[in-house]
Z-matrix of the N, CA and C atoms (Angstrom, degrees):
N
C 1 1.411
C 2 1.586 1 109.89
N 3 1.294 2 116.49 1 34.98
C 4 1.465 3 122.40 2 178.15
C 5 1.527 4 107.31 3 -59.10
N 6 1.339 5 120.90 4 -51.40
C 7 1.469 6 116.99 5 -175.52
C 8 1.450 7 112.47 6 -55.10
N 9 1.333 8 121.96 7 -40.37
C 10 1.445 9 125.55 8 -177.51
C 11 1.502 10 110.43 9 -67.99
N 12 1.361 11 119.90 10 -35.55
C 13 1.452 12 128.69 11 175.22
C 14 1.557 13 111.22 12 -62.40
N 15 1.369 14 110.46 13 -48.48
C 16 1.580 15 115.08 14 176.16
C 17 1.416 16 112.75 15 -64.21
N 18 1.337 17 119.48 16 -46.89
C 19 1.435 18 120.82 17 -175.39
C 20 1.577 19 109.45 18 -64.92
N 21 1.395 20 120.49 19 -47.31
C 22 1.373 21 123.93 20 177.58
C 23 1.574 22 112.26 21 -58.63
N 24 1.216 23 117.77 22 -37.56
C 25 1.494 24 122.24 23 178.68
C 26 1.524 25 113.31 24 -66.16
N 27 1.303 26 113.83 25 -34.19
C 28 1.457 27 118.00 26 177.82
C 29 1.522 28 116.04 27 -93.47
N 30 1.340 29 120.71 28 -25.16
C 31 1.432 30 125.79 29 179.89
C 32 1.501 31 111.11 30 -90.55
N 33 1.392 32 113.88 31 -20.26
C 34 1.507 33 113.99 32 -175.07
C 35 1.520 34 110.90 33 77.66
N 36 1.355 35 112.27 34 175.90
C 37 1.430 36 119.79 35 -174.09
C 38 1.510 37 114.08 36 -56.20
N 39 1.362 38 116.34 37 -33.67
C 40 1.462 39 122.25 38 -177.91
C 41 1.614 40 110.19 39 -65.15
N 42 1.219 41 117.27 40 -16.28
C 43 1.507 42 122.88 41 174.32
C 44 1.413 43 117.50 42 -80.84
N 45 1.394 44 118.17 43 -17.65
C 46 1.423 45 124.63 44 -171.47
C 47 1.567 46 111.35 45 -58.36
N 48 1.369 47 115.34 46 -42.99
C 49 1.503 48 117.03 47 178.35
C 50 1.447 49 113.42 48 -62.43
N 51 1.283 50 116.67 49 -43.75
C 52 1.507 51 122.19 50 178.01
C 53 1.571 52 110.78 51 -61.85
N 54 1.251 53 115.96 52 -45.32
C 55 1.454 54 120.02 53 -179.00
C 56 1.582 55 109.06 54 -64.45
N 57 1.344 56 113.79 55 -43.80
C 58 1.534 57 112.96 56 -179.28
C 59 1.479 58 111.43 57 -66.67
N 60 1.374 59 120.65 58 -38.52
C 61 1.475 60 125.66 59 -179.68
C 62 1.562 61 106.70 60 -63.38
N 63 1.285 62 115.57 61 -45.87
C 64 1.480 63 114.42 62 -179.69
C 65 1.506 64 114.54 63 -62.75
N 66 1.337 65 111.58 64 -39.76
C 67 1.538 66 114.01 65 -177.00
C 68 1.566 67 106.93 66 -68.56
N 69 1.345 68 117.30 67 -38.89
C 70 1.525 69 119.49 68 -175.88
C 71 1.537 70 107.61 69 -67.23
N 72 1.374 71 116.42 70 -36.01
C 73 1.472 72 114.95 71 -177.28
C 74 1.520 73 117.37 72 -92.86
N 75 1.352 74 120.31 73 -22.25
C 76 1.312 75 124.04 74 -171.56
C 77 1.565 76 110.53 75 -130.22
N 78 1.227 77 118.70 76 -8.86
C 79 1.441 78 119.60 77 179.95
C 80 1.570 79 116.33 78 72.56
N 81 1.331 80 112.13 79 -160.83
C 82 1.492 81 116.76 80 173.61
C 83 1.510 82 116.72 81 -54.00
N 84 1.248 83 112.32 82 -39.26
C 85 1.554 84 117.23 83 -176.80
C 86 1.565 85 107.70 84 -63.46
N 87 1.357 86 117.32 85 -36.51
C 88 1.456 87 118.60 86 176.79
C 89 1.431 88 112.81 87 -61.30
N 90 1.337 89 118.50 88 -45.22
C 91 1.447 90 124.07 89 177.31
C 92 1.443 91 114.78 90 -58.24
N 93 1.415 92 118.98 91 -40.24
C 94 1.352 93 126.75 92 173.60
C 95 1.476 94 113.99 93 -63.11
N 96 1.362 95 115.82 94 -38.28
C 97 1.448 96 122.30 95 178.67
C 98 1.569 97 108.15 96 -63.52
N 99 1.395 98 111.87 97 -47.80
C 100 1.486 99 115.03 98 179.61
C 101 1.552 100 113.24 99 -57.39
N 102 1.385 101 116.85 100 -40.05
C 103 1.420 102 118.36 101 177.14
C 104 1.521 103 112.16 102 -64.44
N 105 1.303 104 115.87 103 -46.15
C 106 1.505 105 119.78 104 -179.78
C 107 1.545 106 107.47 105 -63.69
N 108 1.246 107 122.86 106 -34.74
C 109 1.520 108 121.77 107 -176.83
C 110 1.496 109 112.17 108 -86.32
N 111 1.291 110 119.33 109 -6.55
C 112 1.542 111 120.39 110 -176.04
C 113 1.481 112 109.27 111 -77.20
N 114 1.293 113 115.77 112 165.25
C 115 1.426 114 122.58 113 -178.86
C 116 1.617 115 109.22 114 -105.38
N 117 1.359 116 114.65 115 22.76
C 118 1.407 117 120.25 116 -178.14
C 119 1.579 118 108.72 117 -68.37
N 120 1.307 119 111.04 118 126.88
C 121 1.474 120 112.62 119 177.59
C 122 1.463 121 115.17 120 -91.06
N 123 1.344 122 118.73 121 -32.49
C 124 1.447 123 123.61 122 178.11
C 125 1.462 124 109.94 123 -130.78
N 126 1.291 125 118.85 124 126.54
C 127 1.484 126 125.40 125 179.34
C 128 1.540 127 106.16 126 -129.84
N 129 1.306 128 110.02 127 128.87
C 130 1.447 129 113.20 128 179.20
C 131 1.493 130 107.74 129 -119.81
N 132 1.412 131 114.24 130 134.04
C 133 1.455 132 117.81 131 173.55
C 134 1.478 133 109.82 132 -126.24
N 135 1.341 134 119.05 133 132.81
C 136 1.359 135 121.12 134 -168.28
C 137 1.588 136 105.77 135 -132.93
N 138 1.314 137 114.82 136 129.06
C 139 1.452 138 118.25 137 175.50
C 140 1.507 139 109.15 138 -94.57
N 141 1.415 140 117.04 139 145.34
C 142 1.417 141 115.30 140 173.90
C 143 1.526 142 109.88 141 -123.63
N 144 1.361 143 114.02 142 159.43
C 145 1.445 144 120.83 143 -177.52
C 146 1.496 145 105.86 144 -80.51
N 147 1.354 146 116.09 145 -177.38
C 148 1.462 147 121.15 146 -178.18
C 149 1.467 148 119.21 147 -61.40
N 150 1.327 149 113.20 148 -16.15
C 151 1.550 150 125.77 149 179.15
C 152 1.577 151 108.43 150 -90.83
N 153 1.315 152 115.19 151 -10.60
C 154 1.499 153 115.05 152 -175.58
C 155 1.531 154 113.07 153 88.40
N 156 1.255 155 119.77 154 8.76
C 157 1.500 156 126.31 155 179.00
C 158 1.582 157 106.23 156 -86.21
N 159 1.323 158 117.10 157 133.57
C 160 1.383 159 121.82 158 178.73
C 161 1.558 160 110.46 159 -82.22
């Protein structure tokens, strides 16, 4: 769910409904489309270990 995480992190909580609707209607491909169509200039995705450390 990396695309949903990135979108929500950049769109804020107000984007959650749109992200969920897109995923429900179009699946993973819809989220990828949203990312590609967005005007986000900088996107950061970080993975954490079991302790929550990046």
